[in-house]
C-alpha positions in Angstrom: -0.5 9.2 29.7 -4.3 9.8 29.5 -6.4 11.7 27.0 -10.0 12.7 27.5 -12.5 13.5 24.7 -16.0 14.7 25.4 -18.4 12.9 23.0 -22.2 13.3 23.4 -22.1 13.5 27.1 -19.9 10.4 27.3 -16.3 10.4 28.5 -13.8 8.6 26.4 -10.7 7.9 28.4 -7.5 6.8 26.5 -4.7 5.1 28.4 -1.3 4.9 26.7 -0.8 6.7 23.5 -3.9 7.9 21.8 -4.4 7.6 18.0 -7.3 8.7 15.9 -8.0 5.3 14.3 -8.5 2.0 16.0 -7.2 -1.4 15.0 -8.3 -3.3 11.8 -11.7 -4.8 12.6 -11.9 -8.5 13.4 -14.2 -10.9 15.1 -13.2 -12.3 18.4 -14.7 -13.5 21.7 -15.6 -9.9 22.4 -16.0 -8.3 18.9 -18.6 -8.8 16.2 -18.5 -7.6 12.6 -21.2 -6.7 10.1 -20.2 -6.0 6.5 -22.3 -3.3 4.6 -20.9 -4.1 1.2 -23.4 -4.8 -1.6 -25.6 -2.8 -4.0 -26.0 0.8 -2.9 -28.1 3.6 -4.5 -26.0 6.1 -6.4 -26.3 9.5 -8.0 -23.8 12.0 -9.4 -24.4 15.7 -8.7 -24.6 17.0 -12.3 -25.3 20.6 -11.4 -22.8 23.1 -12.7 -21.8 24.0 -9.1 -21.6 20.3 -8.2 -23.1 21.4 -4.9 -26.9 21.0 -5.2 -26.8 17.8 -3.2 -25.3 19.4 -0.1 -27.4 22.6 -0.6 -30.6 20.6 -0.8 -29.7 18.2 2.0 -29.9 15.0 0.0 -28.6 13.3 3.1 -31.8 14.1 5.1 -33.7 11.2 3.5 -33.3 8.4 1.0 -31.7 9.5 -2.2 -34.5 8.1 -4.3 -36.9 10.6 -2.7 -34.9 13.6 -4.1 -34.4 12.3 -7.6 -33.4 9.4 -9.8 -30.8 6.9 -8.6 -28.9 4.0 -10.2 -27.5 0.9 -8.5 -23.8 0.8 -7.7 -21.7 -2.0 -6.2 -19.7 -1.3 -3.1 -16.8 -1.7 -3.0 -15.8 -0.6 -6.5 -14.9 2.4 -8.5 -18.0 3.9 -10.1 -16.2 4.9 -13.3 -16.4 1.7 -15.4 -19.5 0.1 -14.0 -22.0 1.8 -16.4 -22.0 2.4 -20.1 -22.1 6.2 -19.5 -18.9 8.0 -20.4 -20.1 11.0 -18.3 -20.0 8.8 -15.2 -16.7 7.4 -16.2 -15.1 10.8 -16.4 -17.2 12.6 -13.8 -15.5 15.1 -11.5 -17.2 16.3 -8.4 -19.7 15.0 -5.7 -21.3 11.6 -6.1 -23.8 10.3 -3.5 -24.4 6.8 -2.1 -26.9 5.5 0.3 -28.3 2.2 1.7 -30.5 1.0 4.5 -29.3 -1.6 7.1 -30.4 -3.0 10.4 -28.4 -2.9 13.6 -29.2 -6.1 15.5 -31.2 -5.9 18.7 -28.5 -8.1 20.3 -26.1 -5.2 19.9 -28.3 -2.8 21.9 -26.7 -2.8 25.4 -28.7 -0.5 27.5 -26.2 -0.9 30.3 -23.7 1.0 28.1 -21.1 -1.8 28.0 -20.9 -2.0 24.2 -19.9 0.5 21.5 -20.7 0.4 17.8 -18.3 1.7 15.2 -18.9 2.5 11.5 -15.7 2.2 9.4 -14.8 2.9 5.8 -11.6 1.2 4.7 -11.2 3.7 1.8 -13.2 6.3 -0.1 -11.7 8.4 -2.8 -11.1 11.3 -2.3 -12.9 13.6 0.1 -15.7 11.9 1.9 -18.6 12.9 4.2 -20.9 10.4 6.0 -24.3 10.8 7.5 -26.2 8.3 9.6 -30.0 8.8 9.8 -29.6 12.3 8.6 -26.8 13.4 11.0 -23.3 13.9 9.9 -21.0 11.7 11.8 -17.6 12.0 10.1 -15.6 13.2 7.1 -12.2 12.3 5.8 -9.7 14.1 3.5 -7.8 11.7 1.3 -8.3 8.4 -0.4 -6.6 5.0 0.2 -6.7 5.0 4.0 -9.5 4.1 6.6 -11.6 6.3 8.8 -14.3 5.5 11.4 -16.6 6.9 14.0 -18.4 5.7 17.1 -22.1 5.6 16.1 -23.6 4.0 19.2 -25.7 7.1 20.1 -26.9 7.5 16.5 -28.2 4.0 15.7 -31.7 2.8 15.9 -31.4 -0.8 17.1 -33.8 -3.3 15.6 -35.0 -0.7 13.1 -33.9 0.4 9.6 -31.0 2.9 9.5 -29.9 5.0 6.6 -26.2 5.6 5.8 -25.5 8.3 3.2 -22.1 9.0 1.7 -21.0 12.0 -0.4 -17.6 11.5 -2.2 -15.7 14.0 -4.2 -12.8 12.9 -6.5 -11.6 16.5 -7.3 -7.8 16.8 -7.0 -6.5 20.3 -6.2 -3.1 21.8 -5.6 -3.5 21.0 -1.9 -4.5 17.3 -2.2 -2.3 14.3 -2.2 -1.9 13.4 -5.0 -2.2 17.0 -6.3 -4.0 18.1 -9.4 -6.3 20.8 -10.6 -9.9 21.0 -11.8 -11.4 23.7 -14.0 -14.3 24.5 -16.4 -13.4 24.6 -20.0 -15.7 27.3 -21.3 -15.8 30.2 -23.7 -14.6 30.1 -27.3 -14.8 26.6 -28.6 -16.4 25.2 -25.3 -20.0 25.6 -24.3 -20.5 27.3 -20.9 -20.8 25.3 -17.7 -20.6 21.8 -19.3 -17.0 20.7 -19.4 -15.6 20.4 -15.8 -12.3 18.6 -16.2 -9.7 17.3 -13.9 -6.0 18.0 -14.7 -3.9 15.2 -13.4 -0.2 15.3 -12.3 0.0 11.5 -12.3 -0.1 8.7 -14.9 -3.0 6.6 -13.8 -6.7 6.9 -14.0 -8.3 8.9 -11.2 -10.7 6.1 -10.1 -13.2 7.2 -7.4 -15.9 6.0 -5.1 -16.2 3.7 -2.1 -13.2 1.5 -2.9 -13.0 -0.8 0.1 -15.3 -2.5 2.5 -17.8 -0.6 4.8 -18.0 -2.2 8.2 -20.1 -2.0 11.3 -18.4 -3.6 14.3 -18.8 -3.7 18.1 -16.4 -3.8 21.0 -16.8 -3.6 24.8 -16.6 -0.1 26.2 -13.2 -0.9 27.6 -11.2 -2.0 24.6 -7.8 -2.2 23.0 -7.5 0.9 20.9 -4.1 0.5 19.4 -0.8 -1.5 19.7 2.7 -0.8 18.3 5.0 -3.8 18.0 8.8 -3.6 17.6 11.0 -6.7 17.3 14.7 -7.5 17.7 16.8 -10.6 18.0 19.7 -11.1 20.4 21.5 -14.4 20.6 18.6 -16.4 19.2 16.1 -14.7 21.6 13.2 -12.7 20.0 12.6 -9.4 21.8 9.1 -8.2 21.4 8.4 -4.7 22.6 4.9 -3.4 22.8 3.2 0.0 23.3 -0.5 -0.2 23.9 -3.4 2.2 24.2 -6.6 1.2 25.9 -9.8 3.3 25.7 -12.8 3.2 28.0 -16.1 4.8 27.4 -18.2 5.5 30.5 -20.9 7.9 31.6 -19.2 9.0 34.8 -15.6 9.3 33.5 -14.4 6.9 36.2 -10.8 5.9 35.7 -10.2 2.3 36.9 -7.0 0.3 36.9 -7.0 -2.0 33.8 -5.4 -5.4 33.7 -3.9 -6.4 30.3 -2.8 -9.9 29.4 -0.3 -10.6 26.5 0.1 -14.1 25.1 2.5 -15.0 22.3 1.3 -18.0 20.2 3.3 -19.9 17.7 2.1 -21.1 14.3 1.0 -24.4 15.9 -1.4 -22.5 18.1 0.7 -23.1 21.3 1.3 -20.3 23.8 5.0 -20.0 24.2 5.5 -16.7 26.1 3.6 -13.8 27.7 3.2 -11.3 30.4 0.4 -9.4 32.2 -0.2 -6.7 34.7 -2.4 -3.8 35.7 -2.0 -0.7 33.5 0.7 -2.5 31.5 0.7 -0.3 28.5 4.4 -0.7 27.6 6.7 -3.7 28.1 8.5 -6.5 26.5 8.3 -10.3 26.0 11.2 -12.7 25.3 10.7 -15.5 22.9 13.5 -18.1 23.1 14.6 -20.1 20.0 12.8 -17.6 17.9 11.8 -18.3 14.3 12.5 -15.3 12.1 10.2 -13.8 9.5 12.2 -14.2 6.2 11.4 -13.1 2.7 11.0 -15.8 0.1 14.3 -17.0 -1.5 16.6 -16.2 1.4 17.6 -19.8 2.2 15.2 -20.1 5.2 11.6 -21.0 5.7 9.8 -17.9 4.7 7.1 -15.8 6.4 7.0 -17.3 9.9 4.3 -15.5 11.9 3.5 -15.5 15.5 0.2 -14.3 17.0 0.0 -11.8 19.9 -3.3 -12.3 21.8 -4.1 -9.2 23.9 -6.9 -9.4 26.5 -8.1 -6.3 28.2 -9.9 -7.2 31.3 -13.2 -5.3 31.8 -14.1 -4.0 35.2 -17.4 -4.7 36.8 -20.0 -5.8 34.3 -17.9 -4.8 31.3 -16.9 -7.7 29.1 -13.2 -8.6 28.5 -11.9 -7.4 25.1 -9.8 -9.8 23.1 -7.8 -8.9 20.0 -5.2 -11.0 18.0 -2.5 -9.6 15.8 -0.1 -11.6 13.7 3.6 -10.4 13.7 7.0 -11.5 12.7 10.5 -11.1 14.2 12.4 -9.3 11.5 15.2 -6.7 11.6 16.3 -4.2 8.9 19.6 -2.5 8.5 21.0 -0.4 5.7 24.8 -0.6 5.3 27.1 0.9 2.7 26.8 -2.1 0.4 23.7 -4.0 1.4 20.0 -3.8 2.4 20.1 -6.3 5.2 17.0 -8.2 6.5 17.8 -10.2 9.6 21.4 -9.4 9.1 21.6 -10.9 5.6 21.9 -9.0 2.3 18.6 -8.8 0.5 18.2 -8.2 -3.3 14.9 -6.7 -4.5 13.5 -8.5 -7.5 10.0 -7.3 -8.1 8.0 -4.5 -9.7 5.7 -1.5 -9.2 2.0 -2.4 -9.2 -1.4 -0.7 -9.2 -4.7 -1.5 -7.6 -6.3 -1.7 -11.0 -8.5 -4.2 -12.8 -11.2 -4.3 -15.5 -14.7 -3.1 -14.4 -14.0 -2.7 -10.7 -11.2 -0.1 -11.2 -9.5 0.3 -7.8 -12.3 -1.4 -5.9 -11.2 -4.2 -3.5 -11.5 -7.5 -5.4 -10.2 -10.6 -3.7 -10.1 -12.8 -6.8 -7.8 -10.2 -8.5 -5.7 -9.9 -5.4 -5.1 -13.7 -5.2 -4.5 -13.9 -8.9 -1.8 -11.3 -8.5 -0.1 -13.2 -5.7 -0.2 -16.5 -7.7 1.5 -14.6 -10.6 4.0 -13.2 -8.2 4.8 -16.8 -7.1 4.9 -18.0 -10.8 7.3 -15.3 -11.9 9.6 -15.7 -8.9 9.4 -12.2 -7.5 10.1 -11.3 -3.9 8.9 -7.7 -3.6 6.7 -4.9 -4.9 6.1 -1.2 -4.2 2.6 0.1 -3.4 2.9 2.5 -6.3 1.6 5.2 -5.9 -0.6 5.0 -2.8 -1.4 2.7 0.2 -2.9 -0.6 -0.9 -5.7 -2.5 0.9 -5.0 -4.1 4.3 -5.8 -7.5 2.8 -2.9 -7.1 0.3 -0.4 -6.4 3.1 -1.7 -9.3 5.3 -1.1 -11.7 2.4 2.4 -10.3 1.9 3.1 -11.0 5.5 1.9 -14.6 5.1 3.7 -15.2 1.8 7.1 -13.6 2.6 6.8 -10.9 0.0 8.7 -7.6 0.8 6.8 -4.3 0.4 7.9 -0.8 -0.1 4.9 1.1 1.4 4.3 4.3 -0.6 2.0 7.2 0.3 -0.1 9.0 -2.4 2.5 11.7 -2.9 2.8 11.3 -6.6 3.4 14.2 -9.0 4.3 16.8 -6.4 5.4 20.0 -8.2 6.9 23.2 -6.8 3.5 24.8 -6.4 2.5 21.9 -4.2 5.2 22.5 -1.6 3.6 25.1 0.7 2.9 24.9 4.4 -0.6 23.6 3.9 0.8 20.8 1.7 3.4 19.9 4.3 0.7 19.7 7.0 -1.6 17.4 4.9 1.4 15.3 3.8 2.3 14.7 7.4 -1.3 13.8 8.3 -1.3 11.2 5.5 2.1 9.8 6.7 0.7 9.6 10.2 -2.3 7.6 9.0 -0.2 5.3 6.8 2.4 4.5 9.5 -0.3 4.0 12.1 -2.1 1.5 9.8 0.9 -0.4 8.5 3.5 -0.2 11.3 3.1 -3.8 12.5 3.5 -5.6 9.1 6.8 -7.5 8.9 6.5 -7.4 5.1 6.8 -3.6 5.1 10.5 -2.8 5.0 10.7 0.8 3.8 8.4 3.9 3.7 8.3 5.9 0.5 7.0 9.4 1.0 6.6 10.3 -2.7 7.0 9.3 -6.3 8.7 11.5 -8.9 8.4 14.8 -7.1 10.0 18.0 -8.4 13.1 17.7 -6.3 15.0 19.9 -8.7 13.1 22.8 -7.1 14.8 24.6 -4.2 11.6 24.3 -2.2 11.9 20.5 -2.2 14.9 20.6 0.2 13.0 22.0 3.2 9.8 20.2 2.2 11.1 16.7 2.1 13.4 17.2 5.0 10.3 18.0 7.1 8.3 15.1 5.7 11.2 12.6 6.2 12.1 13.8 9.6 8.5 13.6 10.7 8.1 10.1 9.3 11.3 9.0 11.1 9.7 10.3 14.4 6.7 8.1 13.6 8.8 5.0 13.0 12.5 4.9 13.5 12.8 1.1 12.7 12.5 1.3 8.9 14.5 3.2 6.3 12.8 6.0 4.4 12.9 6.9 0.7 11.2 8.7 -2.1 11.4 7.7 -5.7 13.3 10.2 -7.8 13.2 10.9 -11.6 15.6 13.8 -11.4 19.3 13.5 -12.4 21.9 12.8 -9.7 23.2 16.4 -10.2 19.8 18.1 -9.8 18.0 16.2 -7.0 18.1 18.5 -3.9 16.2 16.2 -1.5 17.7 12.8 -2.1 20.3 13.5 0.6 17.7 12.9 3.2 16.7 9.3 2.2 18.3 6.1 3.3 18.2 4.4 -0.1 18.2 6.2 -3.4 15.3 4.9 -5.5 15.1 6.1 -9.1 13.0 5.6 -12.2 14.4 5.7 -15.7 13.1 4.8 -19.2 16.1 4.9 -21.4 15.2 4.9 -25.1 11.5 5.4 -24.4 10.8 8.9 -23.4 14.1 10.1 -24.8 16.4 8.7 -27.5 13.4 6.7 -28.6 14.2 3.5 -30.4 18.0 3.5 -29.8 18.1 0.4 -27.5 21.9 0.1 -27.8 22.2 3.2 -25.7 20.6 1.6 -22.6 23.8 0.0 -21.2 25.8 3.1 -21.7 23.3 5.5 -20.1 22.4 3.1 -17.3 26.1 2.5 -16.2 26.8 6.2 -16.4 24.0 7.0 -14.1 24.6 4.1 -11.7 28.1 5.5 -11.2 27.0 9.1 -10.8 24.3 8.4 -8.2 26.9 6.7 -6.0 29.7 9.2 -6.6 27.6 12.2 -5.7 25.4 10.8 -3.0 27.1 7.6 -1.7 24.0 5.7 -0.9 22.5 2.3 -1.9 20.7 2.3 -5.2 17.4 0.6 -6.1 15.9 1.0 -9.5 12.2 1.2 -8.9 11.0 1.7 -12.4 12.3 0.8 -15.9 10.7 -0.7 -19.0 8.8 0.0 -22.2 5.2 -0.2 -23.5 4.1 -3.2 -25.5 0.7 -3.8 -27.0 0.0 -7.5 -26.4 0.3 -9.5 -29.7 2.0 -6.7 -31.6 5.3 -8.0 -33.1 7.9 -6.6 -35.5 11.5 -7.7 -36.2 13.8 -5.7 -36.0 12.0 -4.3 -32.9 10.0 -1.1 -33.0 8.4 0.7 -30.2 5.1 -0.6 -28.7 5.9 -4.2 -29.9 6.5 -7.0 -27.6 9.9 -7.5 -29.4 10.9 -4.0 -28.4 9.8 -4.4 -24.8 11.9 -7.6 -24.5 15.0 -6.2 -26.2 14.9 -3.0 -24.1 14.4 -4.7 -20.8 17.1 -7.4 -21.4 19.6 -4.5 -22.1 19.5 -3.6 -18.4 20.3 -7.0 -17.0 24.1 -7.1 -17.5 24.6 -3.8 -15.6 22.2 -5.0 -12.8 24.3 -8.1 -12.4 27.6 -6.2 -12.4 26.5 -3.4 -9.9 24.8 -5.7 -7.5 28.3 -6.7 -6.5 28.7 -3.3 -5.0 25.9 -0.9 -4.0 23.0 -1.8 -6.3 20.3 -3.6 -4.2 17.5 -4.3 -6.6 15.5 -4.1 -9.8 11.7 -3.4 -9.9 10.4 -3.4 -13.4 7.4 -1.2 -14.4 4.8 -2.6 -14.3 3.3 -5.8 -13.0 0.3 -5.4 -15.3 -1.2 -3.0 -17.8 -3.4 -0.3 -16.2 -5.8 2.4 -16.9 -4.7 6.1 -17.4 -6.4 9.2 -18.5 -6.8 9.4 -22.3 -4.0 11.0 -24.2 -2.0 10.7 -27.4 0.9 8.9 -25.6 -1.3 6.2 -24.1 -2.9 3.3 -26.1 -6.0 2.6 -24.0 -3.8 2.9 -20.9 -0.2 2.2 -19.9 1.1 -0.9 -21.6 4.3 -1.4 -19.7 2.9 -4.4 -17.9 4.5 -7.9 -17.8 0.9 -9.0 -17.9 -2.1 -7.6 -19.7 -4.8 -6.0 -17.6 -6.6 -9.3 -17.6 -3.4 -10.9 -16.1 -2.3 -12.8 -19.2 1.5 -13.0 -19.7 3.2 -11.1 -22.5 6.6 -12.4 -23.8 8.4 -10.1 -21.3 6.8 -12.0 -18.4 8.6 -15.2 -19.5 11.9 -13.3 -19.7 11.5 -11.9 -16.2 10.4 -15.3 -14.9 13.5 -16.9 -16.3 15.7 -14.3 -14.6 13.9 -14.0 -11.3 13.5 -17.8 -10.7 17.3 -18.3 -11.2 18.1 -15.4 -8.8 18.0 -15.9 -5.0 16.7 -13.1 -2.8 19.9 -13.4 -0.9 22.7 -11.3 -2.5 25.5 -13.9 -2.3 28.2 -11.4 -3.2 27.7 -9.7 0.1 27.3 -12.9 2.2 30.3 -13.8 4.3 31.3 -17.3 5.2 30.4 -16.5 8.8 26.9 -15.5 7.7 26.4 -18.7 5.8 27.3 -20.6 9.0 24.3 -19.0 10.7 22.0 -21.1 8.6 20.4 -23.6 11.0 19.8 -27.3 10.4 16.0 -26.9 10.1 16.2 -24.3 7.2 17.0 -24.5 3.6 20.8 -24.6 3.1 22.4 -21.6 1.4 24.7 -24.1 -0.3 21.7 -25.0 -2.5 22.2 -21.7 -4.1 26.0 -22.2 -4.8 25.4 -23.0 -8.4 24.0 -19.5 -8.9 27.0 -17.6 -7.6 28.7 -17.6 -11.0 25.5 -16.9 -12.9 26.2 -14.0 -15.2 23.4 -14.6 -17.7 25.6 -15.0 -20.8 24.0 -18.2 -21.9 20.6 -16.6 -21.4 21.3 -13.1 -22.9 22.7 -14.5 -26.0 19.7 -16.7 -26.8 17.6 -15.9 -29.8 14.0 -16.4 -28.7 12.5 -16.2 -32.2 11.7 -19.9 -31.9 10.9 -19.8 -28.2 13.0 -20.8 -25.2 13.1 -23.5 -22.6 14.3 -23.1 -19.0 16.5 -25.5 -17.1 13.5 -27.4 -15.8 12.1 -27.9 -19.2 9.4 -25.3 -18.9 8.6 -23.1 -21.9 9.8 -19.7 -20.9 8.9 -17.8 -24.1 6.3 -18.9 -26.6 7.6 -19.3 -30.1 6.5 -16.6 -32.6 
């Protein structure tokens, strides 16, 4: 299949399946990469219309020539960088610019190289100009966008890139919201332009992830889709590739493509090649599977697929490498099976959120999070409530952490379920699946969090979204996270796994902790009786201000958080014997929210503080998770145990956990602290 796009008198020919976004930028024998992160110039458009910058063409020259600017780091959210509350809470257009040089060595007058400008994320609506000419725009935060800028660059000279970003959320955006002026009566006219949110996290904004300039040959690998299976110990790798070529005459030449599978020792073990080989398969004998941590096998085995697109004539070969794992997923009536074995989720919801940088990509914070995941013994997280950075998913692949990949469909109400909303939601799912489809760590797509599925409109809305997502990727189960009752949810019938959030004795029946087991068991039974699907609890918990104690427990103390959370455990342990497949506490760490009377400087349900220090609840969860294998032994047959090979960790090493019911743990009084079996302090004494 071939697609042709006319671009500035150039013909772009796509062979295979054409997608709008190319592969994650990397350096190789044929590709070079220049990072444009750093200190940019910044200005908020404070006009009452928020439109003076566009009207006066601030993009036509350096921002400093049209008014005052301040310095802003990229990537970061702009909100918490300054001491100005107006910038923190600003709604509307903000502007960035910076100068950069395109190396003379990139200037290929023969037309055999192309230069691409890419933004990994900019929240929310973004427009980009290069040397005063608009080159792209993107609707939606959290996902990347790019443009071929070869014809717009000045090589060996200074170039100006200008960005306008607007964080306004409307009934048509994802996530939805509304923005309005508060004026008249007690409000001064034209001053208070406020954002009304339908989500419980701060609406951080700006250029959140890296800005990149990269080059490829003009005949290049545009995209690749990998699907894996395992039959009788042989790994089956199926690939679908698209190759693009940019030429001035539109000539369509036969293209040779070479595929090499490389193991984790750097040895080539399989491969294939051919002219115009855009779809095919490769067998890998004696395959090593990608396993999550705690499944009784060596976790996170990754292969590398090296793809070489042979250039014709004087065009350079293009080389791209992608890591992948052989991993299968199957949902049965009693188990979520990874590689045929029953997997139990023990993790949490998270946020891309940290002091000062907000949602800006921050590698130290990302690594700290992963070391804490290791420390606490978790095996999974959900990208609540939007797609996370590529770097986070690549690390999940490498560390054997399972991911539920969620789109930004949080807080969708009945008024957000029109045709225009469906179209945009589908566009976002297309971008998300396209970006993350090859990650073995991603085991399920989540198309929304806590939508109004009590509404009759939710039935056709989510049927359309889920059906479309299944067309994009039929290899993974699909869900959304419900907060409706089992009786009222009109769309949960379309999901593969029922994910639900509950905060017993927090938002209702506040303070009556003894009600938690009764209410949880009642609901676990009802979900299955009515819908007959696997259950996964994706949120539960209670707020706690670090260092606040009171006994008997009262709300917002660490005592209450511990007592409430522990009340869920006996029911989790009982129902994992049947159709309950996981527990994901809310939240990994405290995070910022909009100001309000129900939030004490943010949401405090974290196991860790916002600065990643453990609360008492972190030690409770650590004790539980580190004693609990990822393999659900209740649903593991003797035959499945025999599959364990000699070079992997034996499942019998987990036999002492099969009768673990937590009684010796739940009955402990932690007033004087607690000690785990290995002698490690699990809860500091009060």
